C-alpha positions as CSV (number, residue, x, y, z in Angstrom):
1,M,1.6,-11.2,-29.5
2,A,5.0,-10.5,-27.6
3,N,7.5,-8.6,-29.9
4,A,9.7,-10.6,-31.7
5,K,13.0,-9.4,-30.0
6,F,11.8,-11.0,-27.1
7,K,10.9,-14.6,-28.2
8,E,13.9,-16.2,-26.3
9,F,12.0,-15.7,-22.8
10,S,8.8,-17.2,-22.2
11,R,5.3,-15.9,-23.0
12,R,4.6,-14.3,-19.2
13,T,8.0,-13.1,-19.4
14,A,7.5,-11.4,-22.8
15,Q,4.2,-9.3,-22.2
16,N,6.2,-8.3,-19.3
17,L,9.0,-6.8,-20.8
18,E,7.2,-5.2,-23.3
19,F,4.0,-3.8,-22.0
20,I,5.3,-3.2,-17.9
21,I,8.6,-1.8,-18.3
22,P,8.0,1.0,-20.5
23,K,5.8,2.1,-18.7
24,I,8.1,2.5,-15.5
25,Q,10.9,3.3,-17.1
26,H,11.0,6.4,-16.2
27,I,11.0,5.4,-12.3
28,I,13.6,3.1,-13.6
29,D,15.5,5.8,-14.7
30,E,15.2,7.7,-11.7
31,Q,16.1,4.9,-9.1
32,T,19.4,3.8,-11.2
33,K,20.9,7.3,-10.7
34,K,24.2,7.5,-8.4
35,V,23.4,10.5,-7.1
36,S,20.0,12.0,-7.2
37,S,19.1,15.8,-6.3
38,A,15.7,15.2,-6.8
39,I,12.9,14.9,-4.1
40,D,10.8,12.1,-4.4
41,L,7.0,12.8,-3.8
42,S,6.1,10.0,-5.8
43,T,6.7,7.1,-4.1
44,A,5.0,6.2,-0.8
45,E,7.6,5.8,2.1
46,N,7.0,7.5,5.3
47,F,10.3,9.5,6.6
48,L,9.1,10.4,9.5
49,L,10.0,7.9,12.2
50,R,13.4,7.4,10.5
51,P,15.8,8.7,13.1
52,E,13.4,6.4,15.7
53,L,13.4,3.4,13.8
54,L,17.1,3.9,12.6
55,L,18.0,3.5,16.6
56,L,15.8,1.0,17.8
57,S,16.6,-1.1,14.3
58,Q,20.4,-1.0,15.2
59,Q,19.4,-1.9,19.3
60,A,16.7,-4.7,17.7
61,A,20.0,-6.7,15.0
62,A,22.3,-6.1,18.4
63,K,20.1,-7.4,21.0
64,G,18.5,-10.6,18.9
65,L,22.2,-12.1,18.3
66,E,23.7,-10.8,21.4
67,S,20.7,-13.0,23.2
68,E,21.5,-16.1,21.0
69,V,24.9,-16.0,22.0
70,N,24.5,-15.6,25.8
71,S,21.7,-18.7,25.9
72,Q,24.0,-20.5,23.6
73,A,26.5,-20.4,25.9
74,R,24.6,-21.1,28.7
75,Q,22.3,-23.7,27.4
76,L,25.1,-25.5,24.9
77,S,22.5,-28.4,24.9
78,R,19.6,-26.7,23.4
79,L,20.7,-27.1,19.7
80,L,20.0,-23.5,19.2
81,P,23.3,-21.9,17.8
82,A,24.6,-18.4,18.4
83,T,24.2,-17.9,14.7
84,Q,20.5,-18.9,14.3
85,H,19.8,-15.7,12.3
86,L,21.6,-16.6,9.7
87,S,19.7,-19.8,8.8
88,Y,16.9,-20.4,7.2
89,P,13.6,-18.9,9.0
90,R,11.9,-21.0,11.1
91,G,8.3,-22.2,11.1
92,F,6.2,-22.7,7.6
93,A,3.6,-19.9,7.7
94,G,6.6,-17.5,9.6
95,D,8.5,-17.8,12.3
96,P,6.9,-18.5,15.5
97,A,8.1,-15.6,17.3
98,V,7.0,-13.5,14.6
99,L,3.6,-14.8,14.4
100,G,3.6,-14.4,18.1
101,V,3.5,-10.8,18.2
102,L,2.1,-9.7,15.1
103,S,-1.1,-11.2,16.3
104,T,-0.9,-9.6,19.6
105,F,-1.0,-6.4,17.3
106,L,-3.3,-7.3,15.0
107,N,-5.7,-7.9,18.1
108,T,-4.6,-4.5,19.9
109,H,-5.0,-2.2,16.9
110,F,-7.4,-3.8,14.4
111,N,-10.4,-4.5,16.7
112,P,-10.7,-7.7,15.3
113,S,-14.3,-10.2,15.8
114,I,-12.5,-12.9,15.9
115,P,-9.7,-12.4,18.2
116,V,-6.1,-13.0,15.4
117,A,-4.2,-16.3,16.5
118,P,-1.3,-17.0,15.4
119,S,-2.9,-20.0,13.1
120,H,-4.4,-17.5,11.0
121,I,-1.2,-15.5,9.3
122,A,1.1,-16.5,7.1
123,T,4.6,-14.0,6.4
124,A,6.0,-12.6,3.6
125,P,8.7,-10.3,1.7
126,G,6.3,-7.5,2.1
127,A,2.7,-6.6,2.0
128,S,2.9,-6.4,-2.1
129,S,4.5,-9.8,-1.6
130,C,1.4,-11.2,0.1
131,L,-1.0,-10.0,-2.7
132,D,0.7,-12.0,-4.5
133,A,0.7,-14.7,-3.2
134,L,-2.9,-14.8,-2.4
135,F,-3.5,-14.2,-6.6
136,Y,-1.2,-17.2,-7.2
137,N,-3.2,-19.2,-4.8
138,F,-7.0,-17.4,-5.6
139,C,-6.3,-17.7,-9.2
140,D,-5.4,-19.2,-12.9
141,P,-3.9,-17.3,-15.8
142,G,-6.3,-15.3,-17.1
143,E,-8.8,-15.5,-14.9
144,G,-9.5,-11.9,-13.2
145,I,-10.1,-9.6,-10.3
146,L,-12.3,-6.5,-9.3
147,I,-10.2,-3.4,-8.2
148,P,-12.7,-0.3,-6.9
149,G,-10.7,3.0,-8.3
150,P,-9.0,5.3,-7.8
151,Y,-6.5,2.9,-7.0
152,W,-2.2,2.5,-6.9
153,Y,-1.1,1.7,-9.9
154,G,1.3,-0.9,-8.8
155,F,-1.9,-3.1,-8.3
156,D,-1.9,-3.3,-12.3
157,F,1.4,-5.0,-12.5
158,L,2.2,-6.8,-9.2
159,V,-1.4,-8.7,-10.2
160,Q,0.3,-9.2,-13.7
161,T,3.7,-9.4,-13.5
162,R,3.7,-13.5,-12.2
163,C,0.2,-14.6,-11.6
164,Q,-1.4,-13.1,-15.6
165,V,-4.7,-11.9,-13.6
166,V,-5.9,-9.2,-15.5
167,P,-7.1,-6.2,-13.1
168,I,-10.6,-5.2,-13.9
169,P,-11.2,-1.5,-12.6
170,A,-14.7,-0.3,-11.2
171,R,-15.1,2.8,-11.6
172,T,-18.0,5.1,-9.6
173,K,-18.8,8.8,-11.8
174,S,-16.7,11.3,-9.5
175,L,-14.2,11.1,-6.4
176,S,-16.3,11.9,-4.2
177,S,-18.5,8.9,-4.3
178,A,-15.6,6.6,-5.0
179,L,-15.8,5.3,-1.2
180,T,-19.5,5.6,-1.2
181,E,-22.6,3.1,-1.7
182,D,-22.1,4.1,-5.3
183,I,-18.7,1.5,-5.7
184,I,-21.0,-1.8,-5.5
185,E,-23.2,-0.8,-8.4
186,A,-19.3,0.1,-9.9
187,L,-18.7,-3.5,-9.0
188,Q,-21.8,-5.1,-10.4
189,Q,-20.7,-3.4,-13.9
190,A,-17.1,-4.2,-14.1
191,Y,-18.2,-7.7,-12.9
192,E,-21.0,-8.0,-15.7
193,T,-19.0,-6.6,-18.7
194,A,-15.6,-8.3,-17.1
195,P,-13.7,-9.9,-20.6
196,C,-13.1,-12.8,-17.9
197,K,-13.8,-14.7,-15.3
198,V,-13.8,-13.3,-11.6
199,K,-12.1,-14.5,-8.5
200,A,-11.7,-11.5,-6.3
201,V,-12.4,-8.2,-5.3
202,L,-9.3,-6.0,-4.1
203,I,-9.6,-2.8,-1.6
204,S,-6.5,-0.4,0.0
205,N,-8.1,0.5,3.1
206,P,-7.3,3.4,3.7
207,N,-7.4,4.3,0.3
208,N,-4.5,4.9,-2.0
209,P,-4.1,8.0,-3.6
210,L,-7.6,9.5,-1.6
211,G,-6.2,9.7,2.1
212,Q,-9.6,8.4,3.2
213,T,-10.9,5.0,4.9
214,Y,-14.1,2.7,4.0
215,P,-17.2,3.5,6.4
216,Q,-18.4,0.2,8.1
217,P,-21.7,0.1,6.0
218,V,-20.0,0.3,2.6
219,L,-17.4,-2.2,3.3
220,E,-20.0,-4.7,5.3
221,N,-22.0,-4.4,1.7
222,L,-18.3,-5.2,-0.1
223,I,-18.1,-7.9,1.7
224,K,-22.1,-8.4,1.3
225,F,-21.4,-8.7,-2.9
226,C,-18.8,-10.6,-2.8
227,Y,-20.7,-13.6,-1.9
228,Q,-23.3,-13.2,-3.8
229,H,-21.0,-13.8,-6.4
230,S,-18.8,-16.4,-4.8
231,L,-15.8,-13.6,-4.9
232,H,-13.0,-13.7,-2.2
233,I,-12.3,-10.3,-1.1
234,V,-9.0,-8.7,0.3
235,S,-8.7,-5.8,2.3
236,D,-5.4,-4.3,1.8
237,E,-4.4,-2.3,5.1
238,V,-1.0,-1.3,5.1
239,Y,-1.9,2.3,6.1
240,A,-4.1,1.3,8.9
241,M,-2.0,2.9,11.7
242,C,-1.3,6.3,9.5
243,Y,-4.9,8.2,10.4
244,F,-4.2,11.1,11.9
245,D,-6.5,14.0,13.2
246,S,-7.1,15.4,10.1
247,P,-8.0,19.3,10.5
248,D,-10.2,18.7,7.3
249,A,-13.8,17.4,7.7
250,V,-13.6,14.2,6.3
251,K,-16.5,12.1,5.7
252,S,-15.3,8.6,6.6
253,T,-13.4,9.8,10.2
254,L,-12.2,6.2,11.5
255,F,-10.8,3.3,10.1
256,T,-12.5,0.1,10.3
257,S,-10.6,-3.1,9.6
258,I,-12.5,-5.4,7.6
259,L,-11.3,-8.0,10.7
260,S,-13.5,-6.3,12.3
261,L,-16.6,-7.4,10.7
262,D,-19.0,-10.0,12.3
263,I,-19.0,-12.1,8.6
264,E,-21.5,-14.5,10.9
265,R,-23.5,-12.4,11.4
266,L,-23.5,-10.6,7.7
267,G,-24.4,-14.3,7.3
268,C,-21.0,-14.5,4.1
269,D,-18.4,-16.9,4.0
270,G,-15.7,-16.3,6.1
271,S,-12.7,-18.0,4.3
272,K,-13.0,-15.6,1.5
273,V,-12.3,-12.8,3.7
274,H,-8.6,-11.7,4.0
275,A,-6.3,-8.7,5.2
276,V,-2.9,-7.7,4.4
277,W,-1.0,-5.5,6.5
278,S,3.1,-4.7,6.9
279,P,5.5,-2.3,8.9
280,S,6.8,-0.8,5.7
281,K,4.2,2.2,5.6
282,D,3.2,2.4,8.7
283,F,6.5,2.9,10.3
284,G,8.8,3.7,7.2
285,L,10.4,0.2,7.5
286,T,10.1,0.0,3.5
287,G,13.6,-2.3,3.1
288,F,12.8,-4.7,5.9
289,R,10.7,-6.8,3.8
290,L,7.9,-8.4,5.8
291,G,4.1,-8.4,5.6
292,C,1.5,-10.6,6.8
293,V,-1.7,-12.1,5.2
294,I,-4.7,-12.5,8.0
295,S,-6.9,-15.3,6.8
296,Q,-8.7,-16.5,10.1
297,S,-11.0,-19.0,8.2
298,N,-9.1,-20.6,5.8
299,Q,-5.9,-23.2,6.7
300,S,-6.2,-24.3,3.5
301,L,-4.8,-20.8,2.1
302,I,-2.5,-20.2,5.1
303,N,-0.3,-23.4,3.9
304,G,-0.6,-22.2,-0.2
305,L,0.5,-19.0,1.1
306,A,2.9,-20.8,2.8
307,L,4.4,-22.8,0.4
308,A,4.8,-19.7,-2.2
309,S,6.3,-17.4,-0.1
310,T,7.6,-17.6,3.7
311,R,11.3,-18.9,3.4
312,Q,12.0,-15.8,1.3
313,V,11.5,-13.4,4.6
314,S,14.7,-12.2,5.6
315,T,15.6,-13.5,9.3
316,L,17.2,-10.0,9.9
317,S,13.6,-8.2,9.3
318,N,12.2,-10.9,11.2
319,V,14.3,-9.8,14.0
320,V,13.2,-6.3,13.8
321,V,10.1,-6.0,13.3
322,Q,9.7,-8.6,16.2
323,H,11.2,-6.2,18.2
324,L,9.6,-3.0,17.5
325,L,6.1,-4.9,17.7
326,Q,7.4,-5.8,21.1
327,S,8.7,-2.7,22.6
328,A,7.6,-0.4,25.0
329,S,7.9,2.8,22.8
330,L,5.8,1.8,20.4
331,P,2.5,3.4,21.8
332,T,4.7,6.8,22.0
333,L,6.0,5.8,17.7
334,I,2.5,5.4,16.5
335,Q,1.2,9.1,18.4
336,T,4.2,10.4,17.4
337,N,3.8,9.2,13.7
338,K,0.3,10.7,14.2
339,L,1.3,14.1,15.2
340,R,4.0,14.3,12.5
341,L,1.8,13.5,9.4
342,R,-1.0,16.2,11.0
343,T,1.7,18.9,10.5
344,N,3.5,18.1,7.6
345,Y,-0.6,17.6,6.3
346,K,-1.0,21.4,7.7
347,I,1.3,22.5,5.8
348,L,1.0,20.7,2.5
349,I,-2.8,21.9,2.6
350,A,-1.7,25.7,3.8
351,F,-0.1,25.7,0.4
352,L,-2.6,24.3,-1.3
353,K,-5.4,26.3,-0.4
354,S,-3.3,29.7,-0.6
355,R,-3.2,29.0,-4.1
356,G,-6.8,28.1,-4.9
357,I,-5.9,24.9,-5.1
358,E,-8.6,21.9,-5.1
359,Y,-8.0,19.2,-2.9
360,I,-9.3,15.7,-1.6
361,P,-9.1,16.2,2.2
362,C,-7.4,13.3,3.4
363,C,-7.3,11.6,7.0
364,A,-5.0,8.9,6.3
365,A,-1.8,7.6,4.7
366,L,0.8,9.3,3.2
367,F,-0.2,11.7,0.5
368,V,-3.0,13.5,-0.9
369,L,-5.1,14.4,-4.2
370,A,-4.5,17.8,-5.8
371,R,-6.0,19.5,-9.0
372,L,-2.7,21.5,-9.6
373,A,-3.4,21.2,-13.2
374,P,-5.1,24.7,-14.1
375,Q,-7.0,23.9,-16.6
376,P,-7.8,20.2,-16.9
377,D,-9.4,19.9,-19.5
378,V,-7.1,20.6,-21.6
379,T,-5.4,17.7,-23.4
380,G,-2.0,17.0,-22.4
381,A,-2.1,19.4,-19.0
382,E,-1.8,17.2,-16.7
383,M,1.4,15.2,-17.5
384,L,3.1,18.0,-18.9
385,L,2.7,20.0,-15.5
386,V,4.3,16.7,-14.0
387,K,6.9,16.8,-16.5
388,R,8.1,20.9,-15.7
389,F,7.8,19.6,-11.9
390,R,11.1,16.6,-12.8
391,E,12.4,19.8,-14.6
392,V,12.6,21.3,-10.8
393,D,14.0,17.9,-9.2
394,V,10.3,17.1,-7.8
395,I,8.7,13.9,-8.4
396,V,5.2,13.6,-8.0
397,C,2.5,10.9,-9.5
398,A,0.0,12.1,-12.8
399,G,-4.1,11.2,-11.4
400,S,-4.6,9.4,-14.7
401,D,-2.3,6.6,-13.2
402,Y,-4.7,6.0,-10.6
403,H,-7.4,4.8,-12.6
404,L,-9.7,7.7,-11.9
405,P,-13.2,8.1,-12.9
406,D,-13.2,10.0,-16.9
407,S,-14.2,12.9,-15.6
408,E,-11.7,13.9,-13.2
409,T,-8.8,15.0,-15.0
410,G,-5.8,17.6,-13.8
411,W,-5.3,15.9,-10.6
412,V,-1.5,14.3,-9.1
413,R,-0.8,12.9,-5.8
414,I,2.0,14.2,-3.6
415,G,3.5,12.9,-0.9
416,F,3.9,14.7,2.4
417,A,5.3,12.1,4.5
418,V,9.2,13.4,4.0
419,E,11.1,15.3,6.6
420,T,9.6,19.0,6.9
421,V,11.9,21.1,5.9
422,V,11.9,18.8,2.6
423,L,8.6,19.1,2.3
424,K,9.5,23.0,2.3
425,E,11.8,23.0,-0.2
426,A,9.6,20.8,-2.6
427,L,6.4,23.1,-2.2
428,T,9.2,26.0,-3.4
429,R,10.1,24.2,-6.4
430,I,6.2,23.3,-7.1
431,D,5.7,26.7,-6.8
432,S,7.9,28.3,-8.9
433,V,6.4,25.8,-11.8
434,L,2.9,26.9,-10.7
435,G,4.1,30.5,-11.6
436,G,5.3,29.6,-14.7
437,L,1.4,28.9,-15.5
438,D,-0.5,30.7,-18.0
439,G,-4.2,31.0,-17.0
440,A,-5.4,32.0,-20.2
441,C,-5.1,29.3,-22.0
442,G,-4.2,26.3,-19.2
443,I,-1.0,25.2,-20.3
444,L,2.6,26.2,-19.1
445,N,4.5,28.0,-20.5
446,T,7.9,27.7,-22.4
């Protein structure tokens, strides 16, 4: 029952205020500071293309608006005013021009089994909004979705806040088996013991927080599992273009999009297979709120998604993303991003190796999961360590937030997709804390 002090609100809002806000209050406090000297390695943002993307965004806005002005001057009879981009967005499931460039981009980089058509896509203001819209369409309040662990803690809040959907973690016994066939057994167990009706499975590929990709056979078995139980499967692929040539040997060496799988060959139902992508992570455009759902065999769902979210997308976001994905510099930007990710990853793991710190080898995404707590079994060691990092103005995420297996303690997630000089400064500060660790008792000196 919700707290009586929230009685003026709806039940769903009262529950959000009582149970969600306390869990994220430290994030709210940090983000509402006017000036902060903290280095944030907890938020999965990509700063590595910011100089190039800033210039490209400026050019996109200027060119987009200018072309409309010039067009209007030449063809007054077309009824396309010069201020078109100050109006509501065009289209139903998304701006037609943006849907076109998105389909071209996805066909070029995601190797889809069936070519992606503009009619297969619905846009929303960011990948999180895409997921929210999907589960709003799939689920009634109180129904559940299975999420293989480890997974981003934001999924918990995302599915509960508006949709009132129950997130149900499915954990394997160890991190090393999280992206293997063992996940099918974990999902089956979670399905059988679920406290409510289950409607879908949600995965992130590449995985957050592991920074690794699902092998194709595992993806195929995930689809078969969903088909057997008449569940939707949603693959969040926002880190798809953040794959890089890792100096570590990583089992899952290639990114395989769920779109690339031959659903008909698997004997499964394509109307329940969906992908989500956004330029937010791959290109560092988190502020330009635009994401898309790709569903190739379910036009009714595309229509439902359009009703739920399309008009929320800014026309300026449409202009910038369209310009980016059509840019002649796009292949260079993708390659530059991969090289810079690899450079910073090497700096981070060299730091970890020099101090004998265990970590999960990464080949994709923007972060590394590292076991920084020296004696992780000591109660509270992980959270105390995160607190001490905050005291030296470095913010990282506790591994316990990510639904790790119960046996896996002492981990933190460290982002590395910041400017190299910033990453080095953050590691210097982290080192100052680690130097104060008491190896004998496994806790921080006070």
